[in-house]
PQR file of N, CA, C, O and H, with PARSE charges and radii, in Angstrom:
ATOM      1  N   MET A   1      88.227 189.862 170.648 -0.4000 1.5000
ATOM      2  CA  MET A   1      89.199 188.700 171.106 -0.0000 2.0000
ATOM      3  C   MET A   1      88.036 187.270 171.502  0.5500 1.7000
ATOM      4  O   MET A   1      87.811 186.405 170.656 -0.5500 1.4000
ATOM      5  N   VAL A   2      87.498 187.247 172.687 -0.4000 1.5000
ATOM      6  CA  VAL A   2      86.688 186.071 173.129 -0.0000 2.0000
ATOM      7  C   VAL A   2      86.224 185.107 172.160  0.5500 1.7000
ATOM      8  O   VAL A   2      86.268 183.884 172.293 -0.5500 1.4000
ATOM      9  H   VAL A   2      87.681 187.950 173.374  0.4000 1.0000
ATOM     10  N   ASN A   3      85.604 186.003 170.802 -0.4000 1.5000
ATOM     11  CA  ASN A   3      84.771 185.085 169.760 -0.0000 2.0000
ATOM     12  C   ASN A   3      86.407 184.660 168.865  0.5500 1.7000
ATOM     13  O   ASN A   3      86.594 183.448 168.978 -0.5500 1.4000
ATOM     14  H   ASN A   3      85.569 186.997 170.694  0.4000 1.0000
ATOM     15  N   GLU A   4      87.302 185.200 168.232 -0.4000 1.5000
ATOM     16  CA  GLU A   4      88.200 184.504 168.192 -0.0000 2.0000
ATOM     17  C   GLU A   4      89.486 183.323 168.608  0.5500 1.7000
ATOM     18  O   GLU A   4      90.288 182.623 167.990 -0.5500 1.4000
ATOM     19  H   GLU A   4      87.150 186.184 168.139  0.4000 1.0000
ATOM     20  N   LEU A   5      89.025 183.667 170.411 -0.4000 1.5000
ATOM     21  CA  LEU A   5      89.342 182.672 170.699 -0.0000 2.0000
ATOM     22  C   LEU A   5      88.866 181.387 171.234  0.5500 1.7000
ATOM     23  O   LEU A   5      89.584 180.407 171.438 -0.5500 1.4000
ATOM     24  H   LEU A   5      88.373 184.236 170.913  0.4000 1.0000
ATOM     25  N   ASN A   6      87.134 181.495 171.523 -0.4000 1.5000
ATOM     26  CA  ASN A   6      86.550 180.594 170.770 -0.0000 2.0000
ATOM     27  C   ASN A   6      86.459 179.877 170.199  0.5500 1.7000
ATOM     28  O   ASN A   6      86.237 178.721 170.560 -0.5500 1.4000
ATOM     29  H   ASN A   6      86.551 182.290 171.357  0.4000 1.0000
ATOM     30  N   ALA A   7      86.710 180.607 168.055 -0.4000 1.5000
ATOM     31  CA  ALA A   7      86.515 180.509 167.138 -0.0000 2.0000
ATOM     32  C   ALA A   7      88.181 179.155 167.043  0.5500 1.7000
ATOM     33  O   ALA A   7      88.308 178.084 166.450 -0.5500 1.4000
ATOM     34  H   ALA A   7      86.890 181.546 167.762  0.4000 1.0000
ATOM     35  N   LEU A   8      88.860 179.722 167.682 -0.4000 1.5000
ATOM     36  CA  LEU A   8      90.540 178.944 167.550 -0.0000 2.0000
ATOM     37  C   LEU A   8      90.001 177.876 168.271  0.5500 1.7000
ATOM     38  O   LEU A   8      90.302 176.723 167.965 -0.5500 1.4000
ATOM     39  H   LEU A   8      88.757 180.592 168.164  0.4000 1.0000
ATOM     40  N   GLU A   9      89.138 178.158 169.318 -0.4000 1.5000
ATOM     41  CA  GLU A   9      88.717 176.610 170.183 -0.0000 2.0000
ATOM     42  C   GLU A   9      88.395 175.438 169.600  0.5500 1.7000
ATOM     43  O   GLU A   9      88.680 174.245 169.701 -0.5500 1.4000
ATOM     44  H   GLU A   9      88.894 179.095 169.567  0.4000 1.0000
ATOM     45  N   SER A  10      87.423 176.451 168.687 -0.4000 1.5000
ATOM     46  CA  SER A  10      86.934 175.067 168.085 -0.0000 2.0000
ATOM     47  C   SER A  10      87.383 174.488 166.736  0.5500 1.7000
ATOM     48  O   SER A  10      87.286 173.297 166.439 -0.5500 1.4000
ATOM     49  H   SER A  10      87.191 177.421 168.605  0.4000 1.0000
ATOM     50  N   LYS A  11      87.899 175.481 165.929 -0.4000 1.5000
ATOM     51  CA  LYS A  11      89.183 174.571 165.158 -0.0000 2.0000
ATOM     52  C   LYS A  11      90.224 173.658 166.061  0.5500 1.7000
ATOM     53  O   LYS A  11      90.669 172.595 165.628 -0.5500 1.4000
ATOM     54  H   LYS A  11      87.978 176.448 166.171  0.4000 1.0000
ATOM     55  N   ILE A  12      90.489 174.069 167.075 -0.4000 1.5000
ATOM     56  CA  ILE A  12      91.591 172.691 167.360 -0.0000 2.0000
ATOM     57  C   ILE A  12      90.744 171.860 167.644  0.5500 1.7000
ATOM     58  O   ILE A  12      91.057 170.734 167.258 -0.5500 1.4000
ATOM     59  H   ILE A  12      90.128 174.932 167.427  0.4000 1.0000
ATOM     60  N   VAL A  13      89.873 171.919 168.115 -0.4000 1.5000
ATOM     61  CA  VAL A  13      88.431 170.853 168.665 -0.0000 2.0000
ATOM     62  C   VAL A  13      88.446 169.656 167.059  0.5500 1.7000
ATOM     63  O   VAL A  13      88.461 168.425 167.035 -0.5500 1.4000
ATOM     64  H   VAL A  13      89.619 172.834 168.429  0.4000 1.0000
ATOM     65  N   GLN A  14      88.436 170.452 166.135 -0.4000 1.5000
ATOM     66  CA  GLN A  14      88.074 170.120 165.039 -0.0000 2.0000
ATOM     67  C   GLN A  14      89.276 169.279 164.279  0.5500 1.7000
ATOM     68  O   GLN A  14      89.094 168.292 163.566 -0.5500 1.4000
ATOM     69  H   GLN A  14      88.424 171.452 166.154  0.4000 1.0000
ATOM     70  N   VAL A  15      90.426 169.834 164.562 -0.4000 1.5000
ATOM     71  CA  VAL A  15      91.466 168.887 163.914 -0.0000 2.0000
ATOM     72  C   VAL A  15      91.938 167.779 165.042  0.5500 1.7000
ATOM     73  O   VAL A  15      92.322 166.712 164.564 -0.5500 1.4000
ATOM     74  H   VAL A  15      90.574 170.636 165.141  0.4000 1.0000
ATOM     75  N   ALA A  16      91.958 167.892 166.410 -0.4000 1.5000
ATOM     76  CA  ALA A  16      92.087 167.180 167.427 -0.0000 2.0000
ATOM     77  C   ALA A  16      90.834 165.924 166.872  0.5500 1.7000
ATOM     78  O   ALA A  16      91.279 164.834 166.510 -0.5500 1.4000
ATOM     79  H   ALA A  16      91.647 168.759 166.798  0.4000 1.0000
ATOM     80  N   SER A  17      89.723 166.094 166.848 -0.4000 1.5000
ATOM     81  CA  SER A  17      88.707 164.942 165.932 -0.0000 2.0000
ATOM     82  C   SER A  17      89.405 164.377 164.476  0.5500 1.7000
ATOM     83  O   SER A  17      89.576 163.173 164.286 -0.5500 1.4000
ATOM     84  H   SER A  17      89.362 166.979 167.142  0.4000 1.0000
ATOM     85  N   LEU A  18      89.549 164.773 164.099 -0.4000 1.5000
ATOM     86  CA  LEU A  18      89.908 165.128 162.660 -0.0000 2.0000
ATOM     87  C   LEU A  18      91.155 163.687 162.503  0.5500 1.7000
ATOM     88  O   LEU A  18      91.235 162.753 161.704 -0.5500 1.4000
ATOM     89  H   LEU A  18      89.410 165.751 164.254  0.4000 1.0000
ATOM     90  N   CYS A  19      91.928 164.081 163.614 -0.4000 1.5000
ATOM     91  CA  CYS A  19      93.595 163.459 164.086 -0.0000 2.0000
ATOM     92  C   CYS A  19      92.899 161.764 164.619  0.5500 1.7000
ATOM     93  O   CYS A  19      93.484 160.730 164.299 -0.5500 1.4000
ATOM     94  H   CYS A  19      91.863 164.839 164.262  0.4000 1.0000
ATOM     95  N   ARG A  20      92.194 161.759 165.069 -0.4000 1.5000
ATOM     96  CA  ARG A  20      91.936 160.632 165.854 -0.0000 2.0000
ATOM     97  C   ARG A  20      91.266 159.944 165.089  0.5500 1.7000
ATOM     98  O   ARG A  20      91.309 158.731 165.298 -0.5500 1.4000
ATOM     99  H   ARG A  20      91.718 162.600 165.329  0.4000 1.0000
ATOM    100  N   THR A  21      90.402 160.448 163.922 -0.4000 1.5000
ATOM    101  CA  THR A  21      89.780 159.649 162.948 -0.0000 2.0000
ATOM    102  C   THR A  21      90.571 159.095 161.885  0.5500 1.7000
ATOM    103  O   THR A  21      90.186 158.123 161.234 -0.5500 1.4000
ATOM    104  H   THR A  21      90.367 161.433 163.752  0.4000 1.0000
ATOM    105  N   LEU A  22      91.911 159.811 161.642 -0.4000 1.5000
ATOM    106  CA  LEU A  22      92.456 159.537 160.624 -0.0000 2.0000
ATOM    107  C   LEU A  22      93.540 158.402 161.340  0.5500 1.7000
ATOM    108  O   LEU A  22      93.781 157.363 160.726 -0.5500 1.4000
ATOM    109  H   LEU A  22      92.224 160.601 162.170  0.4000 1.0000
ATOM    110  N   ARG A  23      94.120 158.646 162.562 -0.4000 1.5000
ATOM    111  CA  ARG A  23      94.365 157.266 163.199 -0.0000 2.0000
ATOM    112  C   ARG A  23      93.413 156.284 163.525  0.5500 1.7000
ATOM    113  O   ARG A  23      94.099 155.499 164.180 -0.5500 1.4000
ATOM    114  H   ARG A  23      93.924 159.491 163.061  0.4000 1.0000
ATOM    115  N   ALA A  24      92.565 155.938 163.499 -0.4000 1.5000
ATOM    116  CA  ALA A  24      91.646 154.800 163.864 -0.0000 2.0000
ATOM    117  C   ALA A  24      91.844 154.125 162.195  0.5500 1.7000
ATOM    118  O   ALA A  24      91.948 152.905 162.069 -0.5500 1.4000
ATOM    119  H   ALA A  24      92.008 156.576 162.967  0.4000 1.0000
ATOM    120  N   GLU A  25      91.888 155.241 160.710 -0.4000 1.5000
ATOM    121  CA  GLU A  25      91.631 154.631 159.647 -0.0000 2.0000
ATOM    122  C   GLU A  25      92.725 153.829 159.329  0.5500 1.7000
ATOM    123  O   GLU A  25      92.692 152.664 158.932 -0.5500 1.4000
ATOM    124  H   GLU A  25      91.803 156.232 160.812  0.4000 1.0000
ATOM    125  N   ASN A  26      94.146 154.863 159.625 -0.4000 1.5000
ATOM    126  CA  ASN A  26      95.466 154.026 159.447 -0.0000 2.0000
ATOM    127  C   ASN A  26      95.600 153.127 160.011  0.5500 1.7000
ATOM    128  O   ASN A  26      96.247 152.208 159.508 -0.5500 1.4000
ATOM    129  H   ASN A  26      94.172 155.809 159.948  0.4000 1.0000
ATOM    130  N   THR A  27      95.030 153.000 161.338 -0.4000 1.5000
ATOM    131  CA  THR A  27      95.147 151.340 161.992 -0.0000 2.0000
ATOM    132  C   THR A  27      94.587 150.062 161.374  0.5500 1.7000
ATOM    133  O   THR A  27      95.177 149.023 161.079 -0.5500 1.4000
ATOM    134  H   THR A  27      94.504 153.746 161.747  0.4000 1.0000
ATOM    135  N   GLN A  28      92.887 150.504 161.210 -0.4000 1.5000
ATOM    136  CA  GLN A  28      92.281 149.955 160.372 -0.0000 2.0000
ATOM    137  C   GLN A  28      92.795 149.262 158.684  0.5500 1.7000
ATOM    138  O   GLN A  28      92.464 148.246 158.073 -0.5500 1.4000
ATOM    139  H   GLN A  28      92.407 151.349 161.450  0.4000 1.0000
ATOM    140  N   LEU A  29      93.887 150.579 158.334 -0.4000 1.5000
ATOM    141  CA  LEU A  29      94.196 150.089 156.826 -0.0000 2.0000
ATOM    142  C   LEU A  29      95.572 149.109 156.916  0.5500 1.7000
ATOM    143  O   LEU A  29      96.134 148.332 156.145 -0.5500 1.4000
ATOM    144  H   LEU A  29      94.155 151.405 158.831  0.4000 1.0000
ATOM    145  N   ARG A  30      95.727 149.448 157.888 -0.4000 1.5000
ATOM    146  CA  ARG A  30      97.251 148.901 158.401 -0.0000 2.0000
ATOM    147  C   ARG A  30      96.756 146.969 158.789  0.5500 1.7000
ATOM    148  O   ARG A  30      97.565 146.151 158.349 -0.5500 1.4000
ATOM    149  H   ARG A  30      95.270 150.079 158.514  0.4000 1.0000
ATOM    150  N   GLN A  31      95.833 146.542 159.356 -0.4000 1.5000
ATOM    151  CA  GLN A  31      95.234 145.679 159.544 -0.0000 2.0000
ATOM    152  C   GLN A  31      94.852 145.155 158.081  0.5500 1.7000
ATOM    153  O   GLN A  31      95.515 144.185 157.715 -0.5500 1.4000
ATOM    154  H   GLN A  31      95.176 147.206 159.713  0.4000 1.0000
ATOM    155  N   GLN A  32      94.015 145.576 157.297 -0.4000 1.5000
ATOM    156  CA  GLN A  32      93.484 145.099 155.997 -0.0000 2.0000
ATOM    157  C   GLN A  32      94.983 144.551 154.905  0.5500 1.7000
ATOM    158  O   GLN A  32      95.049 143.620 154.103 -0.5500 1.4000
ATOM    159  H   GLN A  32      93.476 146.364 157.594  0.4000 1.0000
ATOM    160  N   LEU A  33      96.059 145.604 155.324 -0.4000 1.5000
ATOM    161  CA  LEU A  33      96.977 145.680 154.208 -0.0000 2.0000
ATOM    162  C   LEU A  33      98.044 144.063 154.703  0.5500 1.7000
ATOM    163  O   LEU A  33      98.646 143.285 153.963 -0.5500 1.4000
ATOM    164  H   LEU A  33      96.005 146.361 155.976  0.4000 1.0000
ATOM    165  N   ALA A  34      97.918 144.070 156.038 -0.4000 1.5000
ATOM    166  CA  ALA A  34      98.744 142.747 156.648 -0.0000 2.0000
ATOM    167  C   ALA A  34      97.843 141.614 156.251  0.5500 1.7000
ATOM    168  O   ALA A  34      98.476 140.575 156.060 -0.5500 1.4000
ATOM    169  H   ALA A  34      97.429 144.702 156.639  0.4000 1.0000
ATOM    170  N   ALA A  35      96.699 141.526 156.094 -0.4000 1.5000
ATOM    171  CA  ALA A  35      95.610 140.355 155.872 -0.0000 2.0000
ATOM    172  C   ALA A  35      95.964 140.019 154.230  0.5500 1.7000
ATOM    173  O   ALA A  35      96.224 138.991 153.605 -0.5500 1.4000
ATOM    174  H   ALA A  35      96.185 142.369 156.249  0.4000 1.0000
ATOM    175  N   ALA A  36      95.869 141.019 153.994 -0.4000 1.5000
ATOM    176  CA  ALA A  36      95.915 140.708 152.286 -0.0000 2.0000
ATOM    177  C   ALA A  36      97.417 140.546 152.045  0.5500 1.7000
ATOM    178  O   ALA A  36      97.555 140.296 150.847 -0.5500 1.4000
ATOM    179  H   ALA A  36      95.658 141.854 154.501  0.4000 1.0000
ATOM    180  N   GLU A  37      98.459 140.577 152.589 -0.4000 1.5000
ATOM    181  CA  GLU A  37      99.609 140.279 152.243 -0.0000 2.0000
ATOM    182  C   GLU A  37     100.054 138.870 152.734  0.5500 1.7000
ATOM    183  O   GLU A  37     100.953 138.126 152.340 -0.5500 1.4000
ATOM    184  H   GLU A  37      98.348 140.780 153.561  0.4000 1.0000
ATOM    185  N   ALA A  38      98.879 138.718 153.990 -0.4000 1.5000
ATOM    186  CA  ALA A  38      99.089 137.089 154.204 -0.0000 2.0000
ATOM    187  C   ALA A  38      98.447 136.269 153.388  0.5500 1.7000
ATOM    188  O   ALA A  38      98.857 135.122 153.212 -0.5500 1.4000
ATOM    189  H   ALA A  38      98.149 139.322 154.310  0.4000 1.0000
ATOM    190  N   GLU A  39      97.245 136.798 152.719 -0.4000 1.5000
ATOM    191  CA  GLU A  39      96.660 135.864 151.644 -0.0000 2.0000
ATOM    192  C   GLU A  39      97.512 135.628 150.543  0.5500 1.7000
ATOM    193  O   GLU A  39      97.753 134.510 150.089 -0.5500 1.4000
ATOM    194  H   GLU A  39      96.913 137.730 152.863  0.4000 1.0000
ATOM    195  N   ARG A  40      98.080 136.969 150.011 -0.4000 1.5000
ATOM    196  CA  ARG A  40      99.012 136.966 148.680 -0.0000 2.0000
ATOM    197  C   ARG A  40     100.031 136.081 149.276  0.5500 1.7000
ATOM    198  O   ARG A  40     100.316 135.185 148.482 -0.5500 1.4000
ATOM    199  H   ARG A  40      97.884 137.878 150.380  0.4000 1.0000
ATOM    200  N   ASN A  41     100.724 136.001 150.455 -0.4000 1.5000
ATOM    201  CA  ASN A  41     101.785 134.935 150.475 -0.0000 2.0000
ATOM    202  C   ASN A  41     101.191 133.282 151.182  0.5500 1.7000
ATOM    203  O   ASN A  41     101.948 132.401 151.591 -0.5500 1.4000
ATOM    204  H   ASN A  41     100.493 136.729 151.100  0.4000 1.0000
ATOM    205  N   GLY A  42      99.724 133.217 151.165 -0.4000 1.5000
ATOM    206  CA  GLY A  42      99.722 131.880 151.333 -0.0000 2.0000
ATOM    207  C   GLY A  42      99.150 131.310 149.674  0.5500 1.7000
ATOM    208  O   GLY A  42      99.166 130.102 149.436 -0.5500 1.4000
ATOM    209  H   GLY A  42      99.109 133.932 150.832  0.4000 1.0000
ATOM    210  N   LEU A  43      98.739 132.163 148.776 -0.4000 1.5000
ATOM    211  CA  LEU A  43      98.278 132.447 147.292 -0.0000 2.0000
ATOM    212  C   LEU A  43      99.799 131.969 146.399  0.5500 1.7000
ATOM    213  O   LEU A  43      99.742 130.968 145.683 -0.5500 1.4000
ATOM    214  H   LEU A  43      98.726 133.144 148.970  0.4000 1.0000
ATOM    215  N   ALA A  44     100.725 132.524 146.478 -0.4000 1.5000
ATOM    216  CA  ALA A  44     102.052 132.263 146.128 -0.0000 2.0000
ATOM    217  C   ALA A  44     102.465 131.045 146.677  0.5500 1.7000
ATOM    218  O   ALA A  44     103.120 130.385 145.870 -0.5500 1.4000
ATOM    219  H   ALA A  44     100.771 133.336 147.059  0.4000 1.0000
ATOM    220  N   GLU A  45     102.275 130.393 148.025 -0.4000 1.5000
ATOM    221  CA  GLU A  45     102.925 129.282 148.266 -0.0000 2.0000
ATOM    222  C   GLU A  45     102.050 128.105 147.596  0.5500 1.7000
ATOM    223  O   GLU A  45     102.375 126.995 147.175 -0.5500 1.4000
ATOM    224  H   GLU A  45     101.743 130.929 148.681  0.4000 1.0000
ATOM    225  N   ARG A  46     100.570 128.908 147.674 -0.4000 1.5000
ATOM    226  CA  ARG A  46      99.632 127.647 146.562 -0.0000 2.0000
ATOM    227  C   ARG A  46     100.492 126.864 144.972  0.5500 1.7000
ATOM    228  O   ARG A  46     100.818 125.739 144.597 -0.5500 1.4000
ATOM    229  H   ARG A  46     100.305 129.810 148.016  0.4000 1.0000
ATOM    230  N   MET A  47     100.559 128.402 144.407 -0.4000 1.5000
ATOM    231  CA  MET A  47     100.918 128.123 143.232 -0.0000 2.0000
ATOM    232  C   MET A  47     102.506 127.472 143.197  0.5500 1.7000
ATOM    233  O   MET A  47     102.903 126.656 142.365 -0.5500 1.4000
ATOM    234  H   MET A  47     100.294 129.316 144.712  0.4000 1.0000
ATOM    235  N   GLU A  48     103.172 127.956 144.135 -0.4000 1.5000
ATOM    236  CA  GLU A  48     104.054 126.770 143.826 -0.0000 2.0000
ATOM    237  C   GLU A  48     103.879 125.595 144.183  0.5500 1.7000
ATOM    238  O   GLU A  48     104.857 124.900 143.908 -0.5500 1.4000
ATOM    239  H   GLU A  48     102.850 128.620 144.810  0.4000 1.0000
ATOM    240  N   THR A  49     103.271 125.193 144.552 -0.4000 1.5000
ATOM    241  CA  THR A  49     103.058 123.870 144.832 -0.0000 2.0000
ATOM    242  C   THR A  49     102.776 123.354 143.695  0.5500 1.7000
ATOM    243  O   THR A  49     103.494 122.558 143.090 -0.5500 1.4000
ATOM    244  H   THR A  49     102.477 125.757 144.775  0.4000 1.0000
ATOM    245  N   ALA A  50     101.347 123.921 143.212 -0.4000 1.5000
ATOM    246  CA  ALA A  50     100.916 123.749 141.798 -0.0000 2.0000
ATOM    247  C   ALA A  50     101.884 123.469 140.647  0.5500 1.7000
ATOM    248  O   ALA A  50     101.813 122.589 139.789 -0.5500 1.4000
ATOM    249  H   ALA A  50     100.764 124.568 143.704  0.4000 1.0000
ATOM    250  N   ARG A  51     102.749 124.367 140.815 -0.4000 1.5000
ATOM    251  CA  ARG A  51     103.752 124.135 139.636 -0.0000 2.0000
ATOM    252  C   ARG A  51     104.461 122.875 139.839  0.5500 1.7000
ATOM    253  O   ARG A  51     104.409 121.890 139.103 -0.5500 1.4000
ATOM    254  H   ARG A  51     102.806 125.082 141.512  0.4000 1.0000
ATOM    255  N   ASN A  52     105.007 122.987 140.719 -0.4000 1.5000
ATOM    256  CA  ASN A  52     106.116 121.845 141.693 -0.0000 2.0000
ATOM    257  C   ASN A  52     105.103 120.465 141.099  0.5500 1.7000
ATOM    258  O   ASN A  52     105.867 119.547 140.802 -0.5500 1.4000
ATOM    259  H   ASN A  52     105.049 123.788 141.317  0.4000 1.0000
ATOM    260  N   ARG A  53     103.971 120.169 140.908 -0.4000 1.5000
ATOM    261  CA  ARG A  53     103.362 118.966 140.941 -0.0000 2.0000
ATOM    262  C   ARG A  53     102.941 119.038 139.155  0.5500 1.7000
ATOM    263  O   ARG A  53     103.283 118.181 138.340 -0.5500 1.4000
ATOM    264  H   ARG A  53     103.350 120.915 141.149  0.4000 1.0000
ATOM    265  N   ILE A  54     102.257 120.083 138.893 -0.4000 1.5000
ATOM    266  CA  ILE A  54     102.649 120.223 137.306 -0.0000 2.0000
ATOM    267  C   ILE A  54     103.602 119.626 136.743  0.5500 1.7000
ATOM    268  O   ILE A  54     103.329 118.828 135.847 -0.5500 1.4000
ATOM    269  H   ILE A  54     101.979 120.779 139.556  0.4000 1.0000
ATOM    270  N   GLU A  55     104.869 119.839 137.095 -0.4000 1.5000
ATOM    271  CA  GLU A  55     106.260 119.649 136.736 -0.0000 2.0000
ATOM    272  C   GLU A  55     106.159 118.529 136.627  0.5500 1.7000
ATOM    273  O   GLU A  55     106.037 117.976 135.534 -0.5500 1.4000
ATOM    274  H   GLU A  55     105.090 120.488 137.823  0.4000 1.0000
ATOM    275  N   GLN A  56     106.192 117.826 137.931 -0.4000 1.5000
ATOM    276  CA  GLN A  56     106.230 116.365 138.077 -0.0000 2.0000
ATOM    277  C   GLN A  56     105.517 115.433 137.218  0.5500 1.7000
ATOM    278  O   GLN A  56     105.857 114.330 136.790 -0.5500 1.4000
ATOM    279  H   GLN A  56     106.291 118.275 138.819  0.4000 1.0000
ATOM    280  N   LEU A  57     104.462 116.111 137.058 -0.4000 1.5000
ATOM    281  CA  LEU A  57     103.325 115.175 136.084 -0.0000 2.0000
ATOM    282  C   LEU A  57     103.491 115.196 134.475  0.5500 1.7000
ATOM    283  O   LEU A  57     102.829 114.589 133.633 -0.5500 1.4000
ATOM    284  H   LEU A  57     104.187 117.007 137.405  0.4000 1.0000
ATOM    285  N   VAL A  58     104.632 116.125 134.299 -0.4000 1.5000
ATOM    286  CA  VAL A  58     104.716 116.235 132.833 -0.0000 2.0000
ATOM    287  C   VAL A  58     106.477 115.740 132.551  0.5500 1.7000
ATOM    288  O   VAL A  58     107.103 115.645 131.496 -0.5500 1.4000
ATOM    289  H   VAL A  58     105.169 116.618 134.983  0.4000 1.0000
ATOM    290  N   ARG A  59     106.865 115.515 133.870 -0.4000 1.5000
ATOM    291  CA  ARG A  59     108.096 114.626 133.701 -0.0000 2.0000
ATOM    292  C   ARG A  59     107.655 113.032 133.702  0.5500 1.7000
ATOM    293  O   ARG A  59     108.305 112.110 133.208 -0.5500 1.4000
ATOM    294  H   ARG A  59     106.356 115.593 134.727  0.4000 1.0000
ATOM    295  N   GLN A  60     106.741 112.969 134.191 -0.4000 1.5000
ATOM    296  CA  GLN A  60     106.117 111.123 133.770 -0.0000 2.0000
ATOM    297  C   GLN A  60     105.160 110.810 133.121  0.5500 1.7000
ATOM    298  O   GLN A  60     104.305 109.962 133.377 -0.5500 1.4000
ATOM    299  H   GLN A  60     106.213 113.718 134.592  0.4000 1.0000
ATOM    300  N   LEU A  61     105.344 112.036 131.529 -0.4000 1.5000
ATOM    301  CA  LEU A  61     104.525 111.825 130.691 -0.0000 2.0000
ATOM    302  C   LEU A  61     105.839 110.684 130.238  0.5500 1.7000
ATOM    303  O   LEU A  61     106.952 110.407 130.685 -0.5500 1.4000
ATOM    304  H   LEU A  61     106.038 112.725 131.321  0.4000 1.0000
ATOM    305  N   PRO A  62     104.762 110.125 128.808 -0.5600 1.5000
ATOM    306  CA  PRO A  62     105.729 109.403 127.955  0.2800 2.0000
ATOM    307  C   PRO A  62     106.491 110.442 127.293  0.5500 1.7000
ATOM    308  O   PRO A  62     105.982 111.562 127.326 -0.5500 1.4000
ATOM    309  N   GLU A  63     107.756 110.294 126.617 -0.4000 1.5000
ATOM    310  CA  GLU A  63     108.129 110.986 125.452 -0.0000 2.0000
ATOM    311  C   GLU A  63     107.378 110.221 123.961  0.5500 1.7000
ATOM    312  O   GLU A  63     107.198 109.085 123.522 -0.5500 1.4000
ATOM    313  H   GLU A  63     108.170 109.384 126.590  0.4000 1.0000
ATOM    314  N   THR A  64     107.104 111.620 123.561 -0.4000 1.5000
ATOM    315  CA  THR A  64     106.337 111.580 121.883 -0.0000 2.0000
ATOM    316  C   THR A  64     107.138 111.497 120.874  0.5500 1.7000
ATOM    317  O   THR A  64     107.683 112.592 120.736 -0.5500 1.4000
ATOM    318  H   THR A  64     107.250 112.542 123.917  0.4000 1.0000
ATOM    319  N   LYS A  65     107.572 110.572 119.907 -0.4000 1.5000
ATOM    320  CA  LYS A  65     108.563 110.537 118.736 -0.0000 2.0000
ATOM    321  C   LYS A  65     107.622 110.813 117.530  0.5500 1.7000
ATOM    322  O   LYS A  65     106.660 110.189 117.080 -0.5500 1.4000
ATOM    323  H   LYS A  65     107.129 109.682 120.019  0.4000 1.0000
ATOM    324  N   THR A  66     108.383 112.239 117.081 -0.4000 1.5000
ATOM    325  CA  THR A  66     107.622 112.631 116.081 -0.0000 2.0000
ATOM    326  C   THR A  66     108.513 111.953 114.490  0.5500 1.7000
ATOM    327  O   THR A  66     109.534 111.338 114.180 -0.5500 1.4000
ATOM    328  H   THR A  66     109.164 112.746 117.447  0.4000 1.0000
ATOM    329  N   PRO A  67     107.760 112.341 114.101 -0.5600 1.5000
ATOM    330  CA  PRO A  67     107.940 111.361 112.503  0.2800 2.0000
ATOM    331  C   PRO A  67     109.269 112.408 111.499  0.5500 1.7000
ATOM    332  O   PRO A  67     109.013 113.552 111.124 -0.5500 1.4000
ATOM    333  N   ALA A  68     110.306 111.877 111.285 -0.4000 1.5000
ATOM    334  CA  ALA A  68     111.172 112.442 110.251 -0.0000 2.0000
ATOM    335  C   ALA A  68     110.536 112.694 109.448  0.5500 1.7000
ATOM    336  O   ALA A  68     111.001 113.196 108.426 -0.5500 1.4000
ATOM    337  H   ALA A  68     110.514 110.948 111.590  0.4000 1.0000
TER
END
């Protein structure tokens, strides 16, 4: 019986340790996700700015006449 309790205690310690490890990993992954989302948002903003600038430049181009 004592051996069974010791084995159970050991398994509980292992599970608690795994739980702490997984919580720390989860926190780290959430931080990485937040950073990636912020970077994505910044890049989307830059693309929108570039798109607007290109559209503005295209509007400034003289129209070409095509031969009939």
